[in-house]
Backbone as CSV, one residue per row, in Angstrom:
resi,resn,N_x,N_y,N_z,CA_x,CA_y,CA_z,C_x,C_y,C_z
1,MET,0.825,-1.304,-0.108,-0.152,-0.216,0.378,0.977,1.243,-0.069
2,THR,0.748,2.243,-0.675,1.106,3.258,-0.939,0.328,4.347,-0.692
3,VAL,1.075,5.235,0.133,0.054,6.712,0.646,0.620,7.591,0.434
4,PHE,0.607,9.057,-0.174,1.380,10.185,-0.364,1.419,11.305,0.726
5,CYS,2.280,11.971,1.344,2.404,12.608,2.205,2.781,14.578,1.104
6,ALA,2.848,15.272,2.489,3.298,16.640,1.927,4.177,17.603,3.100
7,THR,5.454,17.601,2.542,6.243,17.825,3.290,7.869,18.705,2.805
8,GLY,7.966,19.169,3.533,9.315,19.402,2.307,10.447,19.295,3.356
9,ASN,10.189,18.538,4.692,11.249,18.815,5.495,11.842,17.480,5.657
10,PRO,12.909,17.551,5.737,13.536,16.290,5.208,13.352,15.291,6.747
11,GLY,13.772,15.846,7.706,13.191,14.808,9.117,12.044,14.631,9.127
12,LYS,11.128,14.966,8.919,9.489,14.643,8.902,10.119,13.665,8.134
13,LEU,10.048,13.760,6.867,9.641,12.746,6.127,10.953,11.575,6.221
14,ARG,11.770,11.049,6.681,12.822,10.306,7.672,11.833,9.037,8.314
15,GLU,11.315,10.321,9.546,10.605,9.597,10.879,9.010,9.152,10.110
16,PHE,8.621,9.784,8.923,7.473,9.336,8.167,8.000,7.764,7.746
17,ARG,8.947,7.701,6.962,9.032,6.457,6.178,9.502,5.494,7.559
18,LEU,10.074,5.785,8.192,10.604,4.295,9.572,9.408,4.369,10.177
19,ALA,8.342,4.828,10.340,7.081,4.276,11.163,6.389,3.843,9.981
20,ALA,6.139,4.236,8.702,5.140,3.252,7.212,6.303,1.949,7.239
21,GLU,7.405,2.524,7.432,8.030,0.761,7.464,7.784,-0.177,8.312
22,GLN,7.737,0.090,9.304,7.785,-0.612,10.305,6.103,-1.657,10.059
23,ALA,5.077,-0.445,9.622,3.364,-0.852,9.452,3.675,-1.564,8.139
24,GLY,4.596,-1.510,7.274,4.128,-2.326,5.731,3.687,-1.628,4.894
25,ILE,3.708,-0.093,5.255,3.185,0.709,4.080,4.261,1.223,3.339
26,GLN,4.294,2.285,1.906,4.973,2.962,1.782,4.308,4.561,1.696
27,VAL,5.432,5.072,1.384,5.085,6.759,2.103,5.904,7.262,0.896
28,GLU,5.608,7.853,-0.181,5.826,8.892,-0.888,5.521,10.480,-0.961
29,THR,6.192,11.330,-1.589,5.716,12.686,-1.446,5.014,12.800,-2.850
30,VAL,3.772,13.961,-2.510,3.268,13.978,-4.038,3.513,14.620,-4.499
31,PRO,3.508,14.075,-5.730,3.860,14.252,-7.032,4.071,15.829,-7.315
32,GLY,5.247,16.905,-7.400,5.580,18.294,-7.809,5.415,18.941,-6.793
33,LEU,5.141,18.371,-5.691,5.462,19.273,-4.566,6.563,19.845,-4.633
34,ALA,7.691,19.815,-4.516,9.033,21.682,-4.868,8.799,22.389,-5.660
35,GLY,7.719,22.107,-6.714,7.242,22.976,-7.443,5.440,24.014,-7.516
36,MET,5.079,23.269,-6.278,3.970,24.063,-5.321,3.983,24.970,-4.895
37,GLN,3.212,25.536,-4.946,3.139,26.952,-3.735,3.088,26.298,-2.411
38,PRO,3.641,26.813,-1.621,3.356,25.879,-0.373,2.049,26.818,0.141
39,CYS,1.554,25.450,0.990,-0.053,25.467,1.609,0.285,26.972,3.092
40,GLU,-1.112,28.320,2.770,-0.913,28.736,3.879,-1.036,28.359,5.062
41,GLU,-0.461,28.376,6.035,-0.377,27.764,7.432,-1.732,28.974,8.256
42,THR,-2.618,29.485,8.117,-3.308,30.101,8.389,-4.179,30.112,9.891
43,GLY,-4.095,28.601,9.861,-5.105,28.158,11.415,-4.344,28.196,12.885
44,ALA,-5.275,28.004,13.593,-5.076,28.436,15.340,-4.550,27.578,15.947
45,THR,-4.930,26.416,15.525,-4.572,24.936,16.632,-4.145,23.717,14.970
46,PHE,-3.216,22.615,15.552,-2.228,22.321,14.914,-3.774,21.373,14.191
47,GLU,-4.616,21.093,14.769,-5.755,20.380,13.791,-6.100,21.025,12.808
48,ALA,-6.089,22.331,13.054,-6.515,23.544,11.613,-5.546,23.190,10.810
49,ASN,-4.042,23.337,10.992,-3.154,23.588,9.732,-3.010,22.452,9.196
50,ALA,-2.917,21.232,9.562,-3.318,19.903,9.464,-3.761,19.760,7.991
51,ILE,-5.754,20.101,8.694,-6.642,20.034,7.815,-6.452,20.567,6.755
52,LEU,-6.012,21.753,6.932,-5.388,22.882,5.398,-4.560,22.267,4.531
53,LYS,-3.538,21.435,5.329,-2.470,21.525,4.051,-2.987,19.657,3.350
54,ALA,-3.968,19.252,4.691,-3.987,17.468,3.119,-5.370,18.015,2.430
55,GLU,-6.280,19.270,2.524,-7.014,19.090,1.549,-6.264,19.762,0.271
56,TYR,-5.368,21.248,0.891,-4.588,21.380,-0.588,-3.882,21.029,-1.021
57,TYR,-2.934,19.787,-0.749,-2.105,18.734,-1.289,-2.851,18.020,-1.697
58,GLY,-3.834,16.900,-1.054,-4.737,16.189,-1.528,-4.632,16.179,-3.208
59,ARG,-5.869,17.260,-3.305,-6.107,17.487,-4.520,-4.997,17.151,-5.854
60,HIS,-3.423,17.244,-5.521,-2.426,16.445,-6.273,-1.774,15.095,-5.886
61,ALA,-2.475,14.943,-5.287,-2.571,13.165,-4.943,-3.032,12.580,-5.938
62,PRO,-2.434,11.232,-6.528,-3.181,9.996,-7.285,-3.936,9.072,-5.926
63,GLY,-3.896,9.391,-4.938,-3.608,8.664,-4.026,-4.346,9.439,-2.327
64,PRO,-4.866,8.452,-1.393,-4.632,8.910,0.250,-3.498,9.913,0.030
65,LEU,-3.337,10.906,0.742,-2.688,11.784,1.239,-2.647,12.133,2.294
66,PHE,-1.414,12.164,3.088,-1.586,13.250,4.472,-0.958,14.213,5.052
67,ALA,-1.428,14.821,5.562,-0.131,15.758,5.979,0.020,16.051,7.276
68,ASP,0.905,16.575,8.274,1.241,16.795,9.469,1.045,18.398,9.996
69,ASP,0.905,18.824,11.420,1.175,20.320,11.699,1.770,19.612,12.842
70,SER,3.024,19.878,13.427,3.466,19.402,14.883,4.556,20.458,15.441
71,GLY,4.006,20.467,16.417,5.251,21.483,17.033,5.704,21.010,18.528
72,LEU,5.850,22.407,19.161,6.183,22.620,20.799,5.277,23.067,21.746
73,GLU,4.710,22.468,22.650,4.343,23.632,23.341,4.605,23.665,25.022
74,VAL,4.982,25.253,25.346,5.813,25.090,26.480,5.317,25.632,27.410
75,ASP,4.708,25.254,28.728,3.948,25.974,29.331,4.107,27.124,29.884
76,ALA,5.259,27.430,30.731,5.934,28.685,31.020,5.499,30.356,29.800
77,LEU,5.841,29.643,28.947,5.477,30.339,27.628,4.127,30.641,26.886
78,GLY,3.314,29.439,27.980,1.503,30.052,27.315,1.276,29.380,26.357
79,GLY,2.134,28.409,26.556,1.714,27.435,25.098,2.571,27.839,23.676
80,ALA,3.542,28.544,23.768,4.150,28.803,22.887,5.357,27.958,22.663
81,PRO,6.011,27.839,21.562,5.821,28.458,20.150,4.930,27.995,19.616
82,GLY,4.175,26.907,19.884,2.851,26.100,19.116,2.922,25.823,17.872
83,VAL,1.651,26.553,16.776,2.052,26.783,15.138,2.932,27.263,14.970
84,TYR,3.498,28.247,15.435,4.445,29.140,15.160,6.089,28.506,14.862
85,SER,5.970,26.536,15.855,7.420,26.381,16.044,8.527,26.437,15.193
86,ALA,7.627,25.972,13.636,8.725,25.841,12.615,9.145,27.425,12.499
87,ARG,8.326,28.794,12.686,9.176,29.952,12.249,8.681,30.789,13.133
88,PHE,9.485,29.956,14.739,9.657,31.463,15.683,10.588,32.562,15.999
89,ALA,11.679,31.928,16.021,12.672,33.068,15.038,12.365,34.145,14.030
90,GLY,11.009,33.773,13.297,11.115,34.382,12.201,11.084,33.190,10.845
91,PRO,10.049,34.143,9.579,9.596,33.515,8.678,10.474,32.194,8.097
92,HIS,11.813,31.943,7.678,12.530,31.573,7.781,13.246,30.908,8.319
93,ALA,13.379,30.722,9.323,13.913,30.590,10.718,14.452,29.035,10.571
94,THR,15.905,29.030,11.027,16.032,28.157,11.041,16.218,27.209,12.553
95,ASP,16.631,25.945,12.598,16.661,25.096,13.329,17.198,25.595,14.454
96,ALA,18.702,26.364,14.832,19.621,26.706,15.589,18.623,28.343,16.491
97,ALA,18.738,28.663,14.944,17.692,30.036,15.938,16.826,29.871,16.311
98,ASN,16.003,28.959,16.395,14.171,28.481,16.895,15.279,28.618,18.271
99,ASN,15.740,27.598,18.615,16.221,26.697,19.973,17.022,27.767,20.404
100,GLN,17.924,28.774,19.980,18.434,30.184,20.567,16.891,30.582,21.335
101,LEU,15.969,31.082,20.616,14.922,31.806,20.979,14.301,31.116,21.822
102,LEU,14.085,30.187,21.672,13.687,29.251,22.779,14.241,29.582,24.021
103,LEU,15.640,29.479,24.193,16.114,29.131,24.803,16.687,30.727,25.834
104,ASP,16.218,31.646,24.617,16.691,32.711,25.989,15.365,33.460,26.658
105,ARG,14.045,33.045,25.938,12.818,33.253,26.252,12.533,32.509,28.022
106,MET,13.634,31.351,28.073,13.135,30.545,29.039,14.503,31.067,29.882
107,ARG,15.185,31.816,30.059,16.027,31.845,30.830,15.178,32.585,32.359
108,GLY,15.844,31.637,33.145,15.465,32.021,34.736,13.677,31.448,34.680
109,LEU,13.588,30.587,33.933,11.722,30.122,34.506,11.702,28.823,35.139
110,PRO,11.453,28.820,36.145,11.296,27.395,36.788,11.042,26.469,36.656
111,ASP,9.624,26.513,35.784,8.984,25.467,35.169,9.020,25.492,33.902
112,ARG,9.954,24.158,33.678,10.543,23.773,31.924,9.377,22.819,31.725
113,SER,8.526,22.409,32.051,7.705,21.290,31.720,7.168,21.906,30.206
114,ALA,7.451,20.888,28.926,6.224,21.331,27.716,5.930,20.048,27.268
115,ARG,5.116,19.947,26.124,5.365,18.976,25.578,5.385,18.958,24.231
116,PHE,5.882,18.145,23.003,5.530,18.146,21.611,4.086,17.324,21.321
117,VAL,3.505,18.558,20.098,2.199,17.443,19.268,2.100,17.892,18.599
118,CYS,1.383,16.876,17.525,1.133,16.151,15.941,-0.087,15.791,16.299
119,VAL,-1.067,16.620,14.740,-1.786,16.406,14.274,-1.573,16.362,12.620
120,ILE,-1.846,14.985,12.218,-2.025,14.259,10.873,-3.273,14.629,10.441
121,ALA,-3.425,14.742,9.625,-5.041,15.134,9.173,-4.855,14.011,7.277
122,LEU,-5.699,13.109,7.151,-5.778,12.112,6.410,-6.399,12.715,5.238
123,ALA,-6.643,12.778,3.970,-7.217,13.146,2.970,-7.704,11.526,1.926
124,ASP,-8.555,10.952,2.110,-8.765,9.805,1.411,-9.231,9.648,0.073
125,GLY,-8.901,11.027,-0.818,-8.793,11.137,-1.989,-10.466,11.382,-2.463
126,ARG,-11.469,11.399,-1.386,-13.009,11.001,-1.717,-13.621,11.968,-1.134
127,GLY,-12.615,12.856,-0.542,-13.391,14.094,0.305,-13.629,14.422,1.657
128,SER,-13.357,13.311,1.935,-12.724,13.092,3.445,-12.167,13.022,4.465
129,ILE,-11.836,13.890,5.442,-10.960,13.850,6.154,-10.562,13.633,7.707
130,GLU,-9.698,13.384,8.028,-10.143,12.257,9.381,-8.833,12.926,9.956
131,THR,-8.828,13.157,10.787,-7.229,13.431,12.126,-7.062,12.946,13.425
132,PHE,-5.417,12.598,13.535,-4.849,11.361,14.008,-3.874,12.449,15.358
133,ARG,-3.987,12.450,16.803,-2.909,13.118,17.421,-2.328,12.441,17.938
134,GLY,-1.222,12.890,18.560,-0.004,12.289,19.252,0.719,13.776,20.051
135,ALA,0.542,12.969,21.472,1.595,14.083,22.356,2.716,13.771,23.257
136,VAL,3.444,13.997,23.522,4.205,13.354,24.430,5.032,14.750,24.986
137,GLU,4.893,14.312,26.510,5.458,15.281,27.572,7.070,15.474,28.162
138,GLY,7.836,16.043,28.524,8.637,15.893,28.414,9.354,17.614,29.155
139,ARG,10.316,18.261,29.437,11.257,19.616,29.547,11.774,19.724,29.119
140,ILE,12.337,21.481,29.396,13.285,21.862,27.962,14.499,21.759,29.031
141,LEU,15.446,21.398,28.022,17.177,22.057,29.235,17.509,23.632,28.909
142,ALA,18.141,23.324,29.582,19.134,24.183,29.670,20.138,24.874,28.227
143,GLU,20.253,23.790,27.822,21.443,23.560,26.324,21.090,22.306,25.860
144,PRO,21.698,22.749,24.205,20.945,21.643,23.470,21.643,20.617,23.732
145,ARG,21.377,19.175,23.537,22.169,17.794,23.854,21.832,16.724,22.934
146,GLY,22.754,16.084,22.166,22.346,15.297,21.082,22.238,15.373,19.622
147,PRO,23.132,15.192,19.162,23.344,15.240,17.485,22.056,14.443,16.408
148,ASN,21.330,14.102,16.726,20.123,13.249,16.592,19.072,14.329,16.667
149,GLY,18.314,13.840,15.696,16.595,14.807,15.563,16.664,15.894,14.920
150,PHE,15.985,16.826,14.730,16.021,17.860,14.386,15.265,18.718,15.452
151,GLY,14.526,19.980,14.657,13.866,20.863,15.630,14.154,20.775,17.147
152,TYR,13.810,21.093,17.698,14.076,21.348,18.899,14.194,19.966,19.988
153,ASP,14.563,19.388,19.170,14.837,17.236,19.914,16.001,17.952,20.724
154,PRO,16.884,18.340,20.508,18.110,18.742,21.644,17.878,19.327,23.146
155,LEU,16.404,19.731,22.548,16.437,20.761,24.014,15.611,19.879,24.913
156,PHE,14.601,18.952,24.271,13.401,18.154,24.719,13.797,17.181,25.746
157,TYR,14.151,16.763,26.595,14.224,15.969,27.989,13.088,14.825,27.883
158,TYR,13.083,14.146,27.278,11.744,12.671,27.943,12.632,11.706,29.173
159,PRO,12.147,12.191,30.180,12.330,11.494,31.766,12.398,10.037,31.333
160,PRO,11.434,9.304,30.838,11.811,7.514,30.583,12.601,7.396,30.416
161,PHE,13.495,8.223,29.305,14.732,7.794,28.764,16.094,7.992,29.156
162,GLY,15.786,9.114,30.270,17.244,9.591,30.566,18.103,10.887,30.080
163,CYS,17.241,11.072,28.777,18.060,11.802,27.659,17.393,13.041,27.157
164,SER,17.847,13.310,25.944,16.984,14.548,24.770,16.737,13.598,23.827
165,PHE,15.509,14.299,22.842,15.151,13.197,22.069,16.225,13.565,21.151
166,GLY,17.511,14.609,21.119,18.237,14.915,20.146,19.539,13.483,20.440
167,GLU,19.727,13.097,21.795,20.288,11.884,22.412,19.615,10.804,21.931
168,ALA,18.102,10.463,21.676,17.909,8.735,21.381,18.337,9.120,19.779
169,ALA,18.826,7.695,19.603,18.172,6.799,18.113,17.427,7.281,18.118
170,PRO,16.747,7.712,16.487,15.482,7.820,15.994,14.560,6.824,15.844
171,GLU,15.247,5.083,15.763,14.225,4.371,15.884,13.679,4.136,17.626
172,ARG,14.538,5.034,18.448,13.256,4.843,19.730,12.728,6.149,19.708
173,LYS,13.071,6.711,19.799,12.425,7.928,19.847,10.853,7.805,19.155
174,LEU,11.192,7.381,17.882,9.759,6.920,17.105,8.864,6.728,17.994
175,THR,9.340,5.344,18.683,8.206,4.513,19.924,7.470,5.662,21.481
176,VAL,7.773,6.159,20.954,7.112,7.392,22.426,6.559,8.877,22.018
177,SER,7.294,9.011,20.780,7.108,10.562,19.987,5.603,11.340,19.603
178,HIS,5.711,12.014,19.869,4.221,12.725,18.822,3.826,11.778,17.828
179,ARG,4.854,12.549,16.918,4.747,12.123,15.485,4.677,10.714,15.366
180,GLY,5.549,9.828,15.521,5.368,8.333,16.057,3.707,7.924,16.529
181,ALA,3.032,8.142,17.190,1.801,7.985,17.769,0.893,8.448,17.148
182,ALA,0.939,9.521,16.451,-0.139,10.012,15.441,0.208,9.162,14.316
183,LEU,1.428,9.197,13.759,1.708,7.891,12.722,1.139,6.190,13.019
184,ARG,1.184,5.875,13.880,0.513,4.596,13.903,-0.695,4.496,14.342
185,ALA,-1.394,5.807,14.604,-2.756,5.910,14.606,-3.392,5.774,13.000
186,LEU,-2.644,6.733,12.207,-3.264,6.831,10.965,-3.136,5.683,10.213
187,PHE,-1.443,4.399,10.343,-1.179,3.461,9.229,-2.015,2.336,9.867
188,ARG,-2.623,2.500,10.822,-3.877,1.524,11.666,-4.874,1.598,10.963
189,ARG,-5.375,2.581,10.555,-7.184,3.203,9.651,-6.367,2.417,8.223
190,LEU,-5.471,3.287,7.614,-4.927,2.910,6.558,-5.505,1.189,5.956
191,SER,-4.646,0.285,7.467,-4.347,-0.753,7.301,-6.136,-1.628,7.268
192,ALA,-6.374,-0.838,8.588,-7.411,-0.990,8.757,-8.994,-1.552,7.204
193,GLU,-8.690,-0.279,6.332,-9.708,0.345,5.623,-9.453,-0.238,4.504
194,GLY,-8.103,-0.830,4.202,-7.081,-1.024,2.531,-7.348,0.085,1.441
195,LEU,-7.500,1.724,1.892,-7.458,2.558,1.127,-6.088,2.257,0.224
């Protein structure tokens, strides 16, 4: 079974394919994605943005397509960066710039609790959209740790592992991560429906 995805983020694509491989599903990027105008993420929630992207890119897919919206919610920052996680430090921000801004905003704050959230929206090719949500709780470190992952992974400490997501092997991270949980729910649905 093949399902299409809409992401230009190589880190996400690696995780999509790793999870899909474990489920016996093949993930391909939607044909022509690189040449398309990006979908405007104007939603106020992860769900809204995931649905916007699934509807937008689903029109170009020759089969079922999923799109995700995900990010980091930090309690001491009122849930920020939230839906702005990828562009926290500006429209074309790098992971390093986003991480540095987060560290600057967290300086001196005692509450370091945070969670990663991922919502995946599936466009089944028949006009129906379904969403799948995953979340994982952790805390923000005072400095980055580990060369693995992407985004805020080096700053996100996961207590049951005793390390940051940046220190965890990709396969191990996927067993507990927000994206892993949402992907497993998606792939169970696809397998059950035979889409």
